[in-house]
N, C-alpha and C positions, 0 to 999 in steps of 0.2 A: 503532625500534618498541618495544624493551623499556622505553625511557624513558616512553612514553605508557602502556604497560601498567602500569608501576609507579605512575604518577600515578593511574590508575583504581583500582588495588588499594588505594591510600591513601584512597579514598572508598567504603567498603563500603556506605554507605547509597544511593549512586548505583547501585551494582551491584544492590542489592535492588530499587531502583525500576525498573531495566531489566527484571528478571524479573517483578515484580508487575504492572507496566503492560503488559508484552508478552503474558503468558499470557491475560489477559482483553481484550487490545487487538487488535492486527493478527493475532495467531494465529487469532482467530475468522474473520477475513476469508479468510485462506489456507485454513483448514480447510473452510469452506463452499464454496469454489471447487472443491475436488477431491473432496469426500465423496460427491457424488451419483452419481458414475460407478459405483461398486461395487454399490450396492443398486438400481440402476435397474430391473432385471428384476423384483425383488421388489415394488417400489413399483407398477409397472405391473400386476402380478398383483393387488395390493390394489385398484387402481382398477377393474379389470374385475370382481373379485369383489364389490365394493361395489355397482356398478351392477346386477349380476346378482341380488344379494340384495334390493335395494330396488325395482328397476323390472322385474326379470326380462328385462333387456336385455343382450346380449353386445356389447360395443363393437367397431366395426370398427377396422382398423389405423390409419386416418387420424384417427379420433376419439381413440384412445388416444395417438397421437403429439401431437395438439393439446393434450390435457390435460397430458401430460408436459412439453411445451415451456413451457406457462404456469407449471407448477409450478417449473421451473428459473428462468425469467426473472423471476418475481415477486420473487425475491431482489434483483434490480437495482432494481426499483421501490421496495422498502423501503430499499435502500441510498441511493438518490437522496433520498428523504424524510429519512432520518437525516442525510445530509450537509448538507442545507439547514438542518435544525434545529441542527446542531452548532455553527455559528458563534455565533449568539446565546446558546446555552446555556453554552458554555465561557467566553464573555466575561462573562456575568452571574453564573454560579454557580461558576466555577473549573474548572480542568482535572481535578483529582483527584475532586471531587464528581460531575462529569459522568461520569467513568469508573465510579465506584462505583454510581450509580443506573442506569447503562446495563446493569449485570449482571442486574438484575431482568427486563429485557426478554428477555435470553438465556435466563434460567431458565424463564420462562413458555413461550417457544418450545420449549425442550427437553422440558418436560412434555407439550406437545401432541404432539411427535414420538414420545415413548416410549409414549404410550397410544393412538396412532393405529391401530395394528394391532388391538389389543384392542377398540377402539370401532368397528372397520370403517369408518373415516372418512378418506378421502384429503384431504378438505377441511382436516382438522387439520394435515396436512403443509404444505398451501398457506399457512395462517395462520402456522405455525411458520417457514416459509421467509421470509415477509414480515417477521416479527419479528426473525429473524436478520439480515435485510437492514438493518433500522433499527439494530440493535445494531452491525453492522459499519460502517454509515454514520456513526454517532456516534463510534466508536472510531478510525476512520482519521485524523481530524484531532486528536482529543483526546489520543491516545497519543503521537504525535510531538511535539506542542506541549508536553506535560508534560515529556517527556524532554529536549528541547532547552533548555527554560527551567530545568531542574534540574541540568544538567551544566555544569562549568566550560568556559569558552570554548575552552581548548586541547584539550578532549576532546569537543567538541560533534560533530565529524564521526564519531568512533569510536562514541559513544553513539547518534547518529542512525542509523547503519547497522543497529543492532539492530532497528529498526522493520521493515526489509526482511527481516532474519534470521528474525523471528517469523512473517512472512508465509510464507517458505519452509518454516519448521518446521511451520506449519499445513497447507500443501499436502502435505508428506511425511507428516504425522500422519494426514491423511485417507486417503492412499493405503495407508499401513501398516495402520491399523486396519480398512480395508475388505477385506483379504484374507480368504479363507474360513477360515483357521486362527484368526482372531481374531473380528471382529464382522461380517464379510461373509457371513452365513448367513441362511437363511429365518427363523430364530427370533430372531437377535440384532440384525438390522439396525435396529430402532427405537432400540436403545441406541447404535448408531453415530451415528445422526442426532441423538440427544440428548446426545452427548458435550460439546457446547458448554456445557451447564448445569454440568457438572463444572468446566470451566476458569473459568467465571464465579464459582463458589463459591470456587475457589482465590484469585482476585483479591479477592473480598469479604472473605476472611479474612486477607489480607496488606496490601493497599493502605492501610487505615485507619491503620496504624502509621507511615506515611511522611508527610512534610510536603507542603503545597501548593506549587505553583510560586512561587518567590521573586519572579519578574517580575510575576505576577498580583497577589500581595499588595501590592507596592509601587506598580506602575503603574496597576492597576485599582482596588485597594482603598485605596491611599494609606497603608498600614500599614507604616511602616519597621521598627518593632520586630519585628513578625511576620516580615518579610522577612529581617532579620538572624538571627533565631532559626532560620528554615528553612535559611539558608545554613550556619550552624554545624552543624546536624544533617546536612546533605548533604555538606559538604566538610571537616568537622572544625573544631576550635577554632583557626582561623587568623585572620589579619587579612583580612577581606573588604571593606574599605572601598573598594578600587579598583572592585570589581564593583558595589557600591552606588552609587558616584559615576557609573559608566557608565550605570546605569539612571536615575539622577537627571538626567543630561544629556539622555537621551532624553525623560524626562518634561518637562524644561524646554523642549526643542525642540518638543514637541507640546502645549505649554500652550495651552489653549483649543481644541484640536482634538478633536472627539468621535470615537467609533468610526465608521469609514466603513461605509456600506452598500455593497452590491455595485454599485449604480448609481453612487454617488459614486466608488468605486474605478475603475470603468471610465472615468468622465469626467475623472479626475485626470491631467492631462498629465505632471505630475512623476513619476508612477509608471507611465508607459506601458511602459517596457522591462521592468520587473518583471512587469507584467501579461502582456506578450507571452511572457516566459520561462515563466510558468505555463501559458499556453495551449499553447505548443509542446511542452513537456516532458510534460504530462499527457495531451495527445492522443496523443503518440508512445508513451506508456507502455502504452496499450491497443491501439494500431495498429501496434506494432513487429513483430508476428507471433509472439510467444511462444506464444499459444494454438494458432496454426496449426501450429507446430513440434511441440508436444505431441501434437496430433491426428495428424500425419503420422508421428510416431515409431512408432505401432503398425504402420503399413504398412511402414515401413523394417525394423523388427524382424522382421516376418513374412517379408519378402523375404530377410532374412539367415538364415532357417532356424529361427527360434525358434518352438517349437510354440505353438499358440493358447492352450492352458491355462497356458502359462508367460509369456504377454505381460504379465500384471499384475505379475510380479516384475521384468521388464525396465523397466516403467513406474516401479517403485520406484527404479530406478537413476537415472532422470531427476530425480525429486524429491530424491534424495540428492545428486546433482550440484549442484543449485541451492542446497541447504542448505549444503554444504561450501564452495562458492564464496562464498556470502554471509559465512560465518565468516572466510574468507580476506580478503574485502574489509574486514571489521572490523579485521584486523591491519595493513592497509597504508594505510588511507584518510588517516590523519594525516600520513603521509610523502608521499604522492602528491598529495592534494588532491581535492576533490569535482569541480571543473570538469573536471579531466583525466580522472578516472574516468568521468564522464558522457559526455564527448565521445568518448573512446576506446571506451567500451562500445558506443555506437550505431554508430560507424564500423566497429568490429570485427564487429558484428552484420550490417552492410551487406555487408561482404566475405564473410562466412560464408554469407549468403543467396544471393549470386551463385554460389558454389561448390555450394551445396545444390541449386539449380535445375538446374545442369549434371549433378550426380551422379544426381538423380532422373530426369532425362531419359535418362540412359545406363544405368540400373540393369536395364532389360530387355534390353540389348545386351551388357553386360559382367558376367560372373558375380560378380566381387568388388566391384562398384560399391556394392551395398547396405551393405557394411562401411564404405566411405568416407562414405556418407550418415549412418550411425550415429555415426561420429566427429564429423562436422560438427554433428549435433544436440546432442551434449554440449558442443562448443565454443560453439555459439550460446547455449545455456543458461548457460554460464559467463560469457560476455560480458554477458548480461542481468543475472545476479545480482551481478556485480562492479561494475556501474555504475548503470544505470537503476533496478533494483529496490532497491538500497541507498541511493541518493542522493535520488531524486525525492520521497519521502514527506515529508521534513523541509524541502524548499525554501521553501514558503510561510511557515513559521515563522522562517526565517532572513533572507529578502530583504525582508520587510515589517516595518515598525515596529509597535508594539503596537496602534495604532489601526486598522491595516489587516489584521492577521493573521486575524481572524474572517472578513472578507469574502474574503480571499485563499483561505482553506481552503474556503469555500462554492463558489467558482469551481472550484478544483482538484477537489473531490469531485464536483461536478456533471459535469465533464468525464470523470472516471474512471468514474462509474457509467453515464453516457450512452453512453460508448464501449464499455463492457462489454456493455450491453444491445443496442446497434446491431450490434456484432460477433457477438453470439450469434444475432441474427435473420438477418444477412446472410451469415455465414460458410458455412453449408451451401449457399447459392445460389452463392457464389463458388467453392467447391470443385467443385460440380456443373458449373459453366460453364467454369471456368478450370483445374481440377485444380491441380497444383503451381505453375502459372504465376501463381496468386494471390499468391505470394511477391513478385512484382514490385511489387505495391501496397504491401506492407509494407516492401520495400526502399526505396521512395521516402520513407516516413515516417522510417525509421531514418537514412538519409543526410541528409535535411533537418534533423532534430533534432541530429545529430552536428555538422554544419557550423555550425548556428546557435549551439549552446553554445560551440563552439570560438572563434568570432569575436565573440560578442555578450554573453556572460555572464562576469562576473568571478569570481575565486576567493573563496569565502566563509570559508575556514579562518582561524580566529583573528581574525575581524572582527565588529564589532557591526553591528546593522541599519543604523545611521546611516552607518557607514563603507562598508558595501556599497552603500547608496543613493548616497553620494558617488562611489563607483567607477563605478556605472552611469551617473551623470551625466557623469563625466569621459570614459568610453568613447564616449558617444553625443552629446556636445555638438559643435556645429559649430565650426570654427576661428574665433576672434575673437568667439564668441557671449558676450554678457554675461549674468550670472546675475541672476535676478529673485527677489523674495521670494515665498514660498508657504507660508502657514499656519504660520510659525515654523520648520518643518522645513527649508524651502528656505534660510532665512537661516542656519541652523546649517550646512547643507551647503556654502554658499559660503565659510564661514570655514575649512573643512578644506583 
């Protein structure tokens, strides 16, 4: 591990790229997932007060709940729209430029949030949440794509994990700033919701000093000189001819191949297993039960004797656990490998869910059982942060070649945002009907994904996209099957 850390420290510009891309990238996504919990009562008071002032109508409970649900879920609608737009935008304008202009969306959303209370307009919060969704939808693919393409191949796993680390940091930041001692008060909650504007300004003031993705410059723009200049800035004044040659080999293999659309990617039989990998991993990412575990953590903490007014501090512990485990994943991923972390993470989550169901069933019968449930919650979060959360985000950028990355990320983001929206709508019903036995559904997705990755996905560490494609082909080709040519890339793969 010290060897890889030393290599990373030798690339200070890559470290700067990690922080500059992260603070205005996936940090925004994590922050917006957790930030609405703390000011929910204040926002609902604003909704009721606005209707009373405008229409002299006091809303009933179900009407208030309906408006609140829409206010929360509209974030997913914006995210889905942003994710669909991200693929064409990063392919046409570049990863860095897409991240930069995306910050203006967040700033407009933040201004709406900050002035919503003064304007007595809950609609401003809805529009702000929608804009935040677009911002997060664009940053989710642009941020990991930029980092993966800016990092040396030997450090790609370590750098890629930081995408998940900034999501965890965003979740923890939303929990921390939301406590009553900071911004979770009747007067300061608009500034809590507008905090995304500050992080967007940080990225706007730092990212312009960093180079564009070398892969984009060479493979999409065809500018070798700019690519070599970017590599020297990122990795130092060393000989980068090997990296350039690898990218030129990919460019030659894809000669005459245009950027795939989503339909073309789905229809391409040569990329079938890469596509299935994205479908399985990104469905499991939302349906693994992490949100359900966070939801049940309050019940478990309450059963363990934690006072109601202290529950928010216990919740901080879950966010801190995810953040610390993600940092630990950063330290070990280059040694263990992504495939192992991903499969072990899901299988470990499966085993933990089985034990959690048992302890939740027994917690009313055995006095010390809530403490076991509490420990299992932290173990589950640790498995999630050390594998799925840290590995999944960069998968499309690694297992697809340049011509397919945009379409791959569109599919991945569509699955992510659709899963988040559906889960948000159905989870209250599942809890009402099944109680903690709803974990059986999440157990199925965790076990299925863990076994799928274990037996069907190759290791991506220290491999180019073409080498990974060749390994997929080797793993899933039938004995004695002859290779066929396919758009130049297939020809190259058969030579490996």
